N, C-alpha and C positions, 0 to 999 in steps of 0.2 A: 975693521969692518964695523960699520955702524948698524944701528938698529934698523935704519931704513934699508940698508943694503940687505940685511937679513930678511926683512919683511918682503922685499922685492924677490929675493931668491926663493923664499917660501911661497910667494905668490906664483913665481914661475914654476916651481915644482908642483904646486897645486894645479896650475893650468896644464902643466905637462901630464900630470896624473889624470886630470879630467879628460884631456885629449886622448891619452892612452886608454882610459876606461871607456870613453865614448866609442873609440874605434873598436875595442874588444867587445863592447856591448853590441855595437852595430854588427860586427862579424858573427857574434853568437846568435844574434837575432836572425841574420840572413841564413845561418846554418840551420837554426831551428825551423825557420820558415821552409827551407828546402826539405828538411827532414819531414816536416808536416805534410808538405805537398807530395813528397814521395810516399809517405805512409798513407796519405789519403788516396793516392793513385793505387797503391797495393790493396787497400781495403775495398775500393771500387771493383778492382779486378777479381778479388776473392768473392765478393757478393755476386758478381755476374757469373763466376764459375759455379757457385753454389746454386744459383737460380737455374742455370742450364742443366746441371746435374739432377736437380729435383724434377725438372720438366722431363728430362730424358728417362729417368727412372719411372716416373708416373706413366709416361707413354708406353714404356716397355711393359709395365705391370698391367695396364689396361689391355694392351694388345695380347699379352700372354693369357690373361684371363678370358677375354672375349674372343681373341684370335683362335684359341683352342676350340671354343664352341662354334665359331664361324667355319673353321676348316672342317671340324667334325660334322657339322650340319651339311656343308657342301659335299663331303665325301659320302654321307648317308644318302643324300638326294641322288648323287650319281649312281650309287650302288642300287638304290631302289629303282631308278629308271632302268638300269641295266637288267635287273631281275625281272621287271615288268616286260621288257622287250624279249628277254629269254623265254618267259612264260608264254607270251603271245606267240613267239615263233614255235615254241614247243606244242602249244594248242593247235596252231595251224598245221604243223607237221602231223600231229596225232589225228586230227580231223581228216586230213588227206589220206593218211594210212588207213584209218578206219573205213572211210568211204571206199577206197580202192580195195581193202581187204574184204569188206562185205560184198562189193560188187563181184570180185573174183570168187569168193566163197559161194555165193548164191548161184553164179553161173556154173561153177563146178558141180554143184548140187543138181542143177537143171540138166547138165550134161549127163551126170550119173543116172538120173531118172530117165532121160531120153534113151540112153543106151539100154537100160532094162526094158523100157517100153518097146523098143525095136524088136525085142524077142517075141512079142505077142501081137504084133500088128502086121497088116499087109499095106504096103505103100501104094499110092495112086500110080506112080511112075515106076514102081518096082525097085526103086533105089533106097537102100538102107545103109546108113553110115555108122558103123560101130555097134557092137552088142556087148552087154554085160549080163551075166546070168542072174535071174531073179532068185535070190536066196533070202531066207529069214534074216541073216546077218546084214545083207546089203539093204534090205528094207529098213531094219532097225537103225543102221548107220545113217541113211538118208533122213529119216525122221528125226534122229538126234541132231544132225547138223542143221536141219531146217529150223528147229527150235522155235517154232511159232512165227517165223518170218513170212510164211506163205500159207495162210489158212486153208486155201483150196487144196493145195497138195497135202497138207497134214491130214485133212479129212479123207481124201481119195486114197492115199497110200495106206491108211489104217484099214481100208477095205481090202487092200492087197494082203495085209497080214491075216485077214479072215478068209483068204483064198478066193476073194471076189475080184476077178479081173475084167468084169463087164465094162468098166470105165476106161479100159486100155487105150482106145482111140482118142477119147477126150484128153486123158492125161498126156498121151504122146503129143497131140497137136498143141496142147497148152504150153509144154516146155519147148517144143519145136518152134513155136512162135516167139517165145521169150528169148530163144537163142538166135532169132533172126533167120529161121529155116526158109529155104526156097526150093529145096529138092527133098523128096521122100515124105511128103505129107501122108498121114494114115488115112485110109478109106474104110478099113474093116479090121476086125480081130482075126488072128490066126488061131482058130479053135483047137487045132491039133497041138500046137505049141503050148497053149494054155492048159490042155489036158495033161501034157507031159509035166509041166511045172507044178500043177496041183498035186499030181501023184507023187512027185519028188518031195514036195513040202509036207505032204501028209504022212510020210514015213517016219 
């Protein structure tokens, strides 16, 4: 083998190595490029996931902080509205009860006075509906229940406490009118009954 042959073989081997090296380099480059693209794709996914997580956590934090206040505010408003409605309903109920109670109470008092006055008057038509004895306790009871709601009766019934029944016709007809009377209007005093009552109360 000559020198030329050896050089040719060396050249062939060098060419062969170059070809093998070039192929290996090319394969390594392609693998690296694939790895880079794959890594780049994974990095993009990781960044997107991190951004989504940050946004989600921020939203949750904001909603939690403000949401509590918003829900609490809404619940308080509903509760306040409900309380206002209950108070208004209660006030309406109380007003209706007070008006009814006062009307019933004053009419009951008028009836008590009317029944006591019936014992000391003579009716125009002779009809007298119900009688209650005039006693110091009954007069005191009526005055207490009136409690200043009817000044005229307060003044006139205090005269009865002093054994002055001269106003009997006026007192009777006053309460008789208040009660809507149509039968049994007083025309005069029953002097004999008054004398008996005065004697009884004087003892």
